[in-house]
Backbone as a ProteinNet text record, in pm:
[ID]
protein_1_A
[PRIMARY]
MRLALLSDVIGAQEAHDAGLVSHVFADAEYEAGLAAIVARLAAGAPLAFSATKKAVNAATLAALPAAFQRERAGQSLLLRTGDVVEGMKAFVEKRRPRFQGR
[TERTIARY]
-454.3	-332	-300.1	-403.3	-385.7	-335	-383.5	-329.1	-187.5	-152	-11.8	98.3	40.2	147.6	158.1	33.5	32.9	16.5	9.7	-5.5	-116	-220.6	-340.6	-387.6	-440.5	-501.6	-632.5	-732.9	-863.8	-946	-1070	-1144.7	-1222.6	-1289.8	-1365.8	-1481.3	-1557.4	-1658.7	-1617	-1488	-1426.2	-1382.3	-1333.1	-1279.5	-1384.2	-1504	-1617.8	-1673.9	-1676.9	-1727.7	-1642.8	-1520.9	-1418.8	-1404.6	-1493.6	-1509.5	-1386.5	-1296.3	-1179.6	-1231.5	-1343.7	-1399.8	-1549.9	-1590.3	-1739.9	-1843.9	-1811.6	-1887.1	-1819.3	-1907.7	-1860.7	-1964	-1923.3	-1985.7	-1935.7	-2035.7	-1975.6	-1943.2	-1858.4	-1805	-1906.8	-2009.4	-2123.3	-2186	-2195	-2263.1	-2184.5	-2038.3	-1964.2	-1986.4	-2009.4	-2035.1	-2164.7	-2261.5	-2403.8	-2383.2	-2324.4	-2303.2	-2237.2	-2117.5	-2023.2	-2123	-2192.9	-2273.7	-2361.1	-2426.9	-2526.6	-2446.2	-2336.7	-2270.1	-2237.2	-2189.3	-2149.3	-2261.3	-2383.3	-2510.1	-2544.4	-2528.1	-2581.5	-2477.1	-2351.9	-2260.2	-2294.9	-2302.5	-2344	-2473.5	-2560.1	-2695.9	-2674	-2560.7	-2556.1	-2535.3	-2528	-2503.1	-2344.8	-2284.2	-2153.9	-2086.3	-2156.7	-2099.5	-2091.5	-2196.6	-2200.4	-2094.8	-2082.4	-1969.7	-1832.8	-1804.9	-1707.5	-1644.7	-1750.1	-1728	-1707.8	-1777.9	-1763.6	-1626.1	-1585.3	-1445.1	-1343.3	-1363.1	-1252.5	-1242.2	-1367.1	-1386.2	-1312	-1334.6	-1288	-1121.8	-1085.7	-947.3	-878.6	-930.9	-872.8	-849	-968.6	-957	-871.7	-837.9	-774.4	-639.2	-600.9	-488.3	-397.8	-435.9	-334.7	-236	-240.2	-140.4	-63.7	-74.1	0.4	142	182.7	339.7	405.7	352	407.5	404.9	300.7	301.4	405.6	429.8	539	665.1	691.4	823.3	853.3	728.4	743.8	777.2	723.3	744.4	878.9	936.5	1068.5	1168	1147.1	1244.3	1246.9	1116.4	1130	1177.9	1152.5	1223.2	1364.8	1420.7	1565.4	1637.9	1574.9	1637.1	1631.9	1511	1481.8	1579.4	1590.5	1661.8	1803.4	1858.4	1985.1	2001	1906.7	1897	1924.1	1952.7	1984.9	1858.2	1735.4	1604	1571.7	1601.5	1568.6	1623.4	1753.4	1823.2	1772.2	1720.9	1652.2	1545.3	1462.1	1328.7	1334.5	1423.8	1451.6	1506.1	1590	1643.7	1555.1	1453.2	1357.6	1256.1	1228.7	1149.7	1192.8	1305.9	1365.6	1381.5	1407.6	1405.9	1270.8	1165.9	1027.8	1015.3	1065.1	1033.4	996.7	961.9	920.3	1040.8	1037.7	1173.6	1175.3	1299.7	1326.5	1395.9	1316.9	1361	1417.8	1517.1	1584.2	1579	1527.1	1523.9	1668.5	1738.7	1869.5	1884.9
-5201.3	-5167	-5217.5	-5221	-5268.3	-5418.2	-5501	-5642.5	-5633	-5569.7	-5561.7	-5519.6	-5412	-5338.3	-5412.5	-5466.1	-5503.7	-5652	-5733.4	-5860.4	-5924	-5845	-5900.1	-6010.8	-6097.5	-6225.7	-6185	-6210.6	-6187.9	-6304.9	-6312.5	-6426.2	-6426.8	-6540	-6556.1	-6443.6	-6416.6	-6305.2	-6177	-6139	-6008	-6003.7	-6111.5	-6125.9	-6132.5	-6177.7	-6155.8	-6003.4	-5954.6	-5811.7	-5716.5	-5732.9	-5662.4	-5692.5	-5783.8	-5823.4	-5919.3	-5967.5	-6058.5	-6183.9	-6230.1	-6366.5	-6355.6	-6442.3	-6407.8	-6496.8	-6592.3	-6679.2	-6724.9	-6747.3	-6801.9	-6907.7	-7019.1	-7150.9	-7193	-7235.9	-7313.2	-7463.7	-7509.1	-7640.9	-7747.2	-7734.9	-7841.5	-7803	-7665.7	-7629.9	-7599.4	-7630.5	-7602.6	-7679.7	-7823	-7885.2	-7852.6	-7837.1	-7808.4	-7661.4	-7574.6	-7429.4	-7431	-7503.8	-7520.2	-7574.2	-7675.4	-7755.9	-7662.2	-7562	-7482.2	-7367	-7307	-7228	-7292.5	-7428.5	-7490.3	-7519.9	-7560.7	-7585.4	-7455.5	-7325.1	-7195.9	-7167.2	-7188.9	-7169.5	-7253.6	-7402.3	-7485.7	-7457	-7394.3	-7362.8	-7221.1	-7159.1	-7035.1	-7024.4	-6917.1	-6897.8	-6904.5	-7016.4	-7044.4	-6921.4	-6877	-6778.9	-6621.1	-6608	-6475	-6475.6	-6609.2	-6606.6	-6605.6	-6670.2	-6634.9	-6487.9	-6421	-6274.4	-6200.9	-6224.6	-6160.2	-6190.8	-6307.5	-6347.1	-6269.4	-6257.1	-6199.1	-6039.1	-5996.9	-5838.1	-5810.5	-5892.1	-5876	-5896.6	-6010.1	-6020.4	-5906.4	-5867.8	-5748.3	-5637.5	-5595.8	-5485.7	-5500.6	-5621.8	-5629.3	-5692.4	-5774.7	-5825.8	-5747.9	-5640.8	-5580.8	-5509	-5473.8	-5405.5	-5506.7	-5641.4	-5736.2	-5751.5	-5730.8	-5745.5	-5605.4	-5481.6	-5398.2	-5416.6	-5451.7	-5496.5	-5606.7	-5696.8	-5793.6	-5739.8	-5633	-5572.1	-5484.6	-5410.9	-5348.9	-5429.3	-5552.9	-5641.1	-5696.7	-5735.6	-5776.8	-5670.3	-5559.7	-5444	-5423.2	-5422.1	-5389.9	-5509.5	-5638.1	-5751.5	-5757.5	-5714.4	-5732.7	-5618.2	-5510.3	-5416.2	-5447.1	-5505.5	-5534.6	-5660.3	-5762.9	-5869.5	-5845.1	-5726.7	-5688.2	-5600.4	-5609.9	-5514.1	-5590	-5537.5	-5572.1	-5628.9	-5559.7	-5599.1	-5732.2	-5755.3	-5897.8	-6010.5	-5976	-6072.2	-6075.7	-5973.7	-5958	-6040	-6020.1	-6078.5	-6216.1	-6301	-6419.5	-6493.5	-6422.9	-6463.3	-6452.1	-6370.6	-6359.5	-6478.1	-6496.1	-6614.9	-6737	-6769.6	-6903.5	-6909.7	-6787.3	-6781.2	-6761.5	-6752.7	-6740.1	-6625.5	-6525.6	-6390.7	-6290.9	-6181.5	-6065.6	-5995	-5957.3	-5872.8	-5744.5	-5693.8	-5560.9	-5476.3	-5441.5	-5365	-5240.7	-5196.1	-5057.2	-4970.6	-5027.9	-4960.3	-4949.8	-5055.9	-5080.2	-5171
-8036.7	-8002.2	-7859.1	-7777.3	-7640.7	-7627.6	-7728.1	-7722.2	-7774.6	-7879.1	-7938.9	-7832.7	-7756	-7694.3	-7537.3	-7483.6	-7357.6	-7333	-7438.9	-7451.8	-7359.5	-7318.7	-7257.4	-7300	-7202.4	-7243.1	-7218.7	-7326	-7322.3	-7349.2	-7300.8	-7293.2	-7437.3	-7451.7	-7564.5	-7598	-7484.2	-7496.3	-7540.5	-7470.1	-7496.2	-7634.4	-7679.6	-7826.7	-7934.7	-7883	-7968.3	-7980.1	-7853.2	-7822.5	-7927.2	-7931.2	-7990	-8146.2	-8202.5	-8334.7	-8392.9	-8299.9	-8335.2	-8370.7	-8319.8	-8344.9	-8385.7	-8462.9	-8502.9	-8430.6	-8358.3	-8282.1	-8154.5	-8045.4	-7924.2	-7864.4	-7849.5	-7802.6	-7665.9	-7590.6	-7463	-7526.3	-7449.1	-7501.7	-7536.4	-7459.5	-7505.1	-7607.4	-7671.2	-7771.7	-7892.4	-7879.8	-7990.2	-8122.4	-8119.9	-8228.8	-8309.8	-8225	-8285	-8345.6	-8289.6	-8325	-8455.3	-8478.1	-8582.5	-8690.7	-8669.2	-8761.3	-8840.5	-8741.2	-8802.5	-8887.5	-8856	-8943.6	-9073.1	-9066.4	-9185.9	-9291.4	-9215.8	-9300.6	-9372.6	-9304.5	-9351.6	-9485.8	-9467.8	-9575.5	-9694.4	-9648.2	-9753.9	-9859.6	-9774.7	-9835.6	-9911.7	-9893	-9958	-10101.9	-10174	-10302.5	-10346.7	-10398.7	-10417.5	-10504	-10603.3	-10701.3	-10621	-10548.3	-10468	-10351.7	-10303.2	-10180.5	-10244.1	-10376.5	-10425.2	-10460.3	-10505.3	-10538.6	-10440.5	-10307.7	-10190.5	-10145.8	-10125.8	-10074.7	-10164.8	-10303.9	-10384.6	-10352.7	-10327.5	-10288.7	-10152.3	-10057.4	-9920.9	-9922.9	-9977.5	-10003.1	-10056.6	-10180.2	-10237.7	-10168.7	-10090.8	-10029.8	-9886.2	-9846.2	-9708.1	-9745	-9835.6	-9864.7	-9927.2	-10005.8	-10092.7	-10017.7	-9897.3	-9813.9	-9741.7	-9774.1	-9682.7	-9719.1	-9842.4	-9858.4	-9801.4	-9799.5	-9713.4	-9563.8	-9522.1	-9393.5	-9332.7	-9416.9	-9405.1	-9407.6	-9506.9	-9497.2	-9368.4	-9301.6	-9186.8	-9098	-9080.2	-8986	-8967.9	-9103.8	-9112	-9057.7	-9105.3	-9069.3	-8918.6	-8868	-8723.9	-8639.1	-8685.9	-8614.2	-8646.8	-8749.6	-8779.8	-8690.9	-8660.3	-8586.2	-8435.9	-8391.5	-8247.1	-8203.3	-8304.3	-8270.3	-8236.6	-8242.2	-8227.8	-8115.4	-8020.5	-7902.9	-7783.1	-7674.6	-7539.5	-7490.2	-7530.3	-7462.1	-7513	-7638.5	-7670.6	-7600.1	-7559.4	-7481.8	-7344.6	-7298.2	-7154	-7154.3	-7271.7	-7293.6	-7307.6	-7358.9	-7367.8	-7245.4	-7178.8	-7059.4	-6951.3	-6941.8	-6838.7	-6873	-6999	-7024.1	-6977.9	-7010.1	-6953.8	-6809.2	-6753	-6586.4	-6538.3	-6612	-6571.1	-6474.5	-6534.1	-6438.4	-6549.8	-6477.5	-6569.5	-6631.7	-6758.7	-6805.9	-6752.6	-6745.3	-6710.2	-6834.7	-6908.5	-7034.9	-7001.3	-7091.4	-7054.7	-7185.7	-7286.2	-7421.5	-7484.2	-7482.6	-7531.1	-7626.8
[MASK]
++++++++++++++++++++++++++++++++++++++++++++++++++++++++++++++++++++++++++++++++++++++++++++++++++++++

């Protein structure tokens, strides 16, 4: 909710700690770290991986169409407000927006 409402920029470690990313590597360690993950996946059980992916996707993606509909409805409403005009104008003028809830 914090990221959605406040648009905070967070670092890699904080994203990892919040469960938003699974791994964090220093630049110098990235290729080796990625290769290790790929090797683990390649050595895994393909049938079990397939079943797991299907189960996770079924549990998490089933609500996606309704989420998209809510997003469309919200955007359709918000795009007709004065606040969206102010937000775009502020962006172009490189200043903080002054929203008024209109």
